[in-house]
MARMIKOL-507054 format. One line per 3 residues: number of its first residue (from 1); their letters; for each residue x, y, z of N, C-alpha, C. Coordinates in pm, 1 decimal, padded with zeros to 6 digits, m for minus. Atoms other than C-alpha are relative to their C-alpha. Layout:
N
NUM) a) X/Y/Z/X/Y/Z/X/Y/Z; ...
# end
This chain:
118
1) xxx) m00041.7/m00139.3/00016.3/08637.9/09554.3/11468.6/00148.7/00010.4/00028.8; m00143.1/m00017.4/m00015.8/08997.2/09667.8/11438.7/00027.4/00124.7/00083.1; m00033.1/m00112.5/m00087.7/09152.1/09894.9/11701.4/00151.1/00020.5/00002.5
4) xxx) m00140.6/m00037.1/m00008.4/09483.5/10079.0/11708.7/00018.8/00092.0/00118.9; m00025.6/m00080.0/m00119.0/09626.3/10221.0/12030.1/00147.0/00041.0/00001.9; m00136.5/m00051.9/m00000.7/09933.0/10446.2/12026.0/00044.6/00032.1/00142.0
7) xxx) m00058.5/m00042.9/m00126.4/10167.0/10523.4/12312.5/00142.0/00049.4/m00026.4; m00139.9/m00040.3/00008.3/10502.7/10687.7/12373.4/00025.9/00144.8/m00031.5; m00021.8/m00140.8/00028.7/10446.2/11051.4/12288.7/00044.4/00075.1/00123.9
10) xxx) m00040.8/m00080.6/m00113.9/10569.9/11333.7/12506.4/00072.1/00126.0/m00042.3; m00074.5/m00124.0/00021.2/10777.5/11647.1/12541.0/00149.4/m00028.7/00010.1; m00144.3/00020.5/m00000.8/11144.8/11634.3/12446.8/00069.2/00125.9/m00051.3
13) xxx) m00079.3/m00110.9/00048.6/11423.9/11879.3/12370.9/00054.5/m00032.6/m00139.1; m00060.9/00024.6/00132.0/11571.5/11923.1/12022.8/00125.2/m00086.8/00012.4; m00113.4/00089.9/m00001.9/11822.5/11650.7/11944.2/m00023.8/m00128.5/00076.6
16) xxx) 00029.0/00119.7/m00078.4/11665.1/11398.3/12178.0/m00078.3/m00102.6/m00082.0; 00068.0/00109.9/00068.5/11495.0/11070.7/12089.2/m00129.5/m00036.5/00071.3; 00128.3/00044.3/m00053.6/11151.3/10921.6/12138.6/m00043.0/m00122.1/m00080.0
19) xxx) 00048.0/00119.3/00068.9/10991.8/10586.7/12055.6/m00150.3/m00012.1/00016.2; 00144.3/00018.3/00000.2/10628.3/10550.2/11960.2/m00032.9/m00146.4/m00025.3; 00048.5/00135.5/00021.2/10438.3/10222.9/11975.6/m00146.9/00004.6/m00037.4
22) xxx) 00140.4/00009.7/00038.9/10108.3/10118.2/11822.8/m00037.5/m00146.8/m00000.2; 00045.3/00137.9/m00008.7/09927.9/09798.9/11913.5/m00133.3/m00014.5/m00071.3; 00122.7/00028.4/00073.2/09665.1/09658.4/11679.2/m00068.6/m00120.6/00061.7
25) xxx) 00077.8/00112.4/m00052.5/09385.7/09430.1/11794.9/m00129.1/m00011.4/m00078.3; 00125.7/00020.9/00070.3/09067.4/09282.9/11657.6/00021.2/m00075.5/m00129.8; m00003.3/00069.8/00129.0/09010.8/09170.9/11298.5/00107.7/00062.3/m00089.3
28) xxx) m00113.8/m00057.1/00072.8/09353.4/09241.3/11149.2/00019.3/m00073.0/m00132.1; m00024.9/00065.5/00129.5/09395.3/09175.5/10776.4/00136.9/m00067.5/m00000.9; m00124.9/00074.9/m00004.7/09663.3/08913.7/10723.8/00112.4/00072.0/m00072.9
31) xxx) m00099.4/m00075.7/00077.1/09843.7/09117.5/10458.4/m00037.4/00147.1/00007.4; 00037.3/m00139.6/m00023.3/09850.0/09480.1/10552.6/00121.2/00091.6/m00006.1; m00102.2/m00104.9/m00001.8/10044.2/09802.6/10544.1/m00025.8/00084.9/00124.2
34) xxx) 00013.6/m00084.9/m00118.0/10104.3/09984.5/10870.4/00088.4/00122.6/m00017.0; m00078.7/m00121.3/00016.4/10233.7/10333.2/10905.0/m00024.1/00101.4/00109.3; 00013.3/m00114.4/m00089.9/10274.9/10653.9/11097.3/m00022.4/00124.9/m00084.1
37) xxx) 00028.3/m00128.7/00059.8/10128.1/10985.8/10995.4/00008.1/00104.5/00110.0; 00000.6/m00105.7/m00100.4/10145.2/11321.0/11166.7/m00074.6/00121.6/m00052.0; 00072.0/m00122.2/00035.8/09948.4/11642.3/11173.8/00039.0/00110.0/00097.6
40) xxx) m00037.1/m00116.3/m00079.8/10086.2/11970.8/11297.3/m00113.6/00101.9/m00003.9; 00107.7/m00099.8/m00003.0/09858.0/12260.6/11394.3/m00005.2/00080.4/m00128.7; 00017.8/m00078.6/00121.4/09717.2/12428.8/11085.7/00049.8/m00065.1/m00127.0
43) xxx) m00051.8/00068.6/00118.1/09862.9/12169.3/10851.4/m00078.4/m00127.4/m00026.7; 00066.5/00124.6/00034.7/09733.1/11866.2/10668.4/00077.6/m00118.8/00056.8; m00064.9/00122.3/m00045.0/09804.5/11515.5/10788.5/00094.4/m00048.1/m00110.5
46) xxx) m00097.3/00045.7/00097.0/10115.8/11380.3/10621.5/00058.3/m00134.8/00042.4; m00059.4/00129.6/m00029.6/10274.5/11039.3/10594.8/00141.6/00020.4/00051.2; m00135.3/m00003.4/m00055.3/10587.4/10984.8/10801.3/00078.1/m00122.5/m00046.0
49) xxx) m00067.6/00124.3/00038.4/10672.6/10620.5/10736.9/m00102.9/m00110.9/m00011.0; 00086.0/00116.4/00013.5/10511.3/10296.4/10624.0/00085.7/m00125.8/m00004.9; m00072.0/00126.2/m00002.0/10604.8/09931.1/10654.5/m00094.3/m00112.3/m00042.2
52) xxx) 00080.2/00110.5/00050.0/10483.3/09616.3/10481.6/m00017.7/m00107.0/00107.6; 00033.2/00105.0/m00096.5/10351.1/09305.7/10655.1/00123.8/m00068.0/00055.8; m00119.3/00070.0/m00046.4/10683.0/09126.9/10672.4/00110.5/00090.5/00047.2
55) xxx) m00100.4/m00096.3/m00043.3/10876.9/09442.1/10739.5/00110.7/00023.0/m00100.3; m00108.1/m00012.2/00097.4/11090.3/09409.7/10429.3/m00003.4/00132.4/m00074.1; 00014.4/m00123.4/00077.7/10953.3/09718.7/10258.9/m00037.7/00114.8/00092.5
58) xxx) 00028.7/m00119.5/m00078.1/10969.0/10055.4/10430.2/00014.2/00123.4/m00087.9; m00008.7/m00127.5/00070.4/10917.6/10408.7/10305.8/m00006.0/00112.3/00101.1; m00007.8/m00113.0/m00092.8/10993.5/10740.4/10470.0/m00020.9/00131.4/m00073.4
61) xxx) 00003.8/m00135.9/00051.6/10911.6/11102.0/10415.1/00142.7/00053.5/m00002.5; m00135.6/m00053.9/00013.1/11218.7/11293.1/10301.7/00044.2/00072.4/00126.3; m00033.2/m00081.1/m00117.5/11203.8/11510.5/10611.4/00045.3/m00081.6/00119.8
64) xxx) m00036.4/00082.1/m00116.9/11258.6/11215.1/10846.9/00100.8/m00108.8/m00034.1; m00097.7/00102.5/00038.3/11490.7/10991.3/10647.5/00128.7/00018.2/00077.5; m00126.7/00003.2/m00075.4/11805.4/10896.0/10839.9/m00016.2/00043.7/00144.7
67) xxx) 00023.6/m00036.4/m00139.8/11642.8/11014.6/11164.4/m00102.4/m00090.8/00066.3; 00105.7/00084.3/m00053.6/11336.0/10794.2/11205.3/00013.8/m00141.2/m00056.6; 00000.3/00138.6/00045.3/11308.0/10416.6/11183.7/m00131.4/m00065.8/00038.4
70) xxx) 00123.5/00071.4/m00025.7/10985.5/10221.5/11148.6/00029.8/m00149.2/00003.5; m00017.0/00144.0/m00010.5/10966.8/09857.3/11253.1/m00130.7/m00059.5/00051.7; 00121.7/00063.4/m00048.8/10704.7/09601.1/11345.8/00030.7/m00136.1/00056.6
73) xxx) m00005.0/00132.2/m00061.4/10656.1/09293.1/11557.1/m00131.1/m00068.0/m00035.2; 00124.3/00060.9/00046.0/10404.3/09078.9/11375.2/m00059.6/m00094.5/00103.5; 00051.7/00088.9/m00103.6/10376.7/08836.4/11662.4/m00085.6/00074.0/00101.5
76) xxx) 00074.2/m00082.0/m00095.8/10248.1/09119.6/11879.1/m00090.4/00100.0/m00070.1; 00080.9/m00095.7/00076.7/10073.2/09309.7/11597.7/00027.7/00143.5/00043.8; m00041.2/m00131.0/m00048.1/10268.9/09615.4/11698.1/00097.0/00063.5/m00098.4
79) xxx) m00092.9/m00074.8/00084.4/10443.7/09883.7/11496.8/00064.7/00108.6/00085.1; m00076.4/m00096.7/m00078.1/10710.0/10116.5/11629.8/00054.2/00110.5/m00090.8; m00069.0/m00107.6/00070.4/10858.2/10449.3/11527.9/00107.3/00053.9/00093.6
82) xxx) m00112.8/m00052.3/m00076.2/11202.3/10525.7/11665.2/00041.3/00132.2/m00061.0; m00029.6/m00134.9/00048.6/11262.4/10898.3/11632.8/00124.6/00052.5/00069.2; m00125.7/m00052.5/m00054.5/11610.5/11043.4/11677.3/00024.9/00138.7/m00057.1
85) xxx) m00037.1/m00134.8/00044.0/11762.3/11388.2/11640.1/m00124.6/00084.1/m00026.7; 00128.1/m00068.8/00019.0/11420.2/11539.0/11689.0/00019.1/00150.7/m00013.3; m00003.8/m00142.8/00025.9/11358.1/11891.2/11566.2/m00134.5/00061.8/00038.5
88) xxx) 00124.6/m00068.8/m00035.0/11099.2/12152.0/11655.9/m00108.1/m00025.9/m00104.9; 00099.1/00021.3/00106.8/10933.6/12093.7/11318.2/m00058.1/m00141.1/m00000.1; 00059.9/00132.9/m00014.9/10864.8/11732.2/11419.3/m00119.7/00003.3/00094.9
91) xxx) 00112.7/m00013.4/m00091.6/10610.0/11861.8/11669.6/m00131.2/m00019.3/m00073.8; 00126.8/00032.9/00065.1/10271.0/11716.4/11579.0/m00070.6/m00107.3/00081.9; 00069.1/00118.9/m00048.5/10007.8/11463.7/11672.0/00032.4/m00112.6/m00097.3
94) xxx) m00038.9/00114.2/00082.4/10129.1/11127.1/11545.3/m00109.1/m00106.7/00006.1; 00105.8/00098.9/00011.5/09875.6/10875.6/11422.4/00054.3/m00129.7/m00059.9; m00030.6/00131.6/00055.4/09917.5/10504.5/11363.7/m00110.7/m00035.2/m00099.3
97) xxx) 00099.3/00040.7/00099.1/09744.9/10360.3/11058.8/00022.6/m00144.3/m00040.9; m00006.8/00135.4/00054.4/09667.0/10019.0/10915.8/m00097.9/m00009.7/m00114.6; 00085.8/00018.3/00116.7/09527.4/09926.7/10577.4/00027.6/m00137.5/m00059.7
100) xxx) m00016.4/00123.3/00075.1/09465.0/09596.0/10408.1/00053.6/00035.6/m00138.9; m00051.4/m00025.6/00134.7/09657.3/09576.1/10080.5/m00108.5/m00020.9/m00104.7; 00111.5/00023.9/00091.4/09325.6/09472.1/09925.0/m00108.4/00107.2/00012.3
103) xxx) 00102.6/m00101.4/m00025.6/09140.3/09783.0/10040.7/00062.7/00138.7/00004.9; m00045.4/m00138.7/m00014.7/09164.7/10159.3/10040.0/m00045.3/00059.4/00132.5; 00049.2/m00046.8/m00129.8/09010.5/10184.1/10386.8/00111.9/00001.8/00102.4
106) xxx) m00100.2/m00014.8/m00104.5/09244.2/10317.5/10654.5/m00065.7/m00010.6/00137.2; 00037.1/m00001.8/m00141.1/09210.4/10244.8/11023.0/00101.9/00088.3/00071.5; m00085.6/m00096.4/m00067.3/09348.1/10506.4/11259.8/m00004.1/m00017.6/00151.0
109) xxx) m00002.0/m00008.9/m00144.2/09458.7/10527.9/11617.6/m00049.6/00136.7/00044.2; 00052.6/m00125.0/m00054.0/09356.4/10811.7/11846.0/00102.5/00113.2/m00005.0; m00104.5/m00101.0/00009.9/09688.0/10992.8/11806.0/00074.4/00018.4/00131.5
112) xxx) m00081.7/m00029.8/m00118.5/09971.5/11075.9/12043.5/00082.4/00125.3/m00029.5; m00066.7/m00128.1/00019.2/10123.6/11420.3/12089.5/00150.0/m00013.3/00020.4; m00145.5/m00011.9/m00012.2/10493.4/11471.8/12025.8/00033.4/00148.4/m00008.1
115) xxx) m00039.0/m00140.7/m00003.9/10631.6/11811.2/12124.1/00150.7/00008.7/00019.2; m00144.7/m00020.3/m00006.4/10991.2/11911.2/12057.2/00024.0/00148.0/00023.9; m00016.0/m00140.2/m00037.0/11083.7/12229.5/12236.7/00115.4/00015.2/00098.2
118) x) m00107.5/m00027.9/m00094.1/11375.8/12383.4/12416.5/m00053.1/00078.3/00119.1
# end
């Protein structure tokens, strides 16, 4: 069984930074796509950023480009999301995801709350 555990959420002021981590364990597909999604109250879950197995390919939502950076440590099966210049509209529960490139099945972490407020 595959398990994803997020950490690093919290309460910050606008303009500050935060780093999220997600550790994967269990039966991890060798070639996979990892990513971060978020869901704000009353809104649908949306993709924030994704990264390929080797880390060469990354994609970002327009709303976070130039502010967020996704990276991964394959040796530790961990993915990170460095968030800078945070805004109130970044407030949401952030979820880590993993999917085999050969499957449409997503695995999800339990989520970590990020709150940006003055």
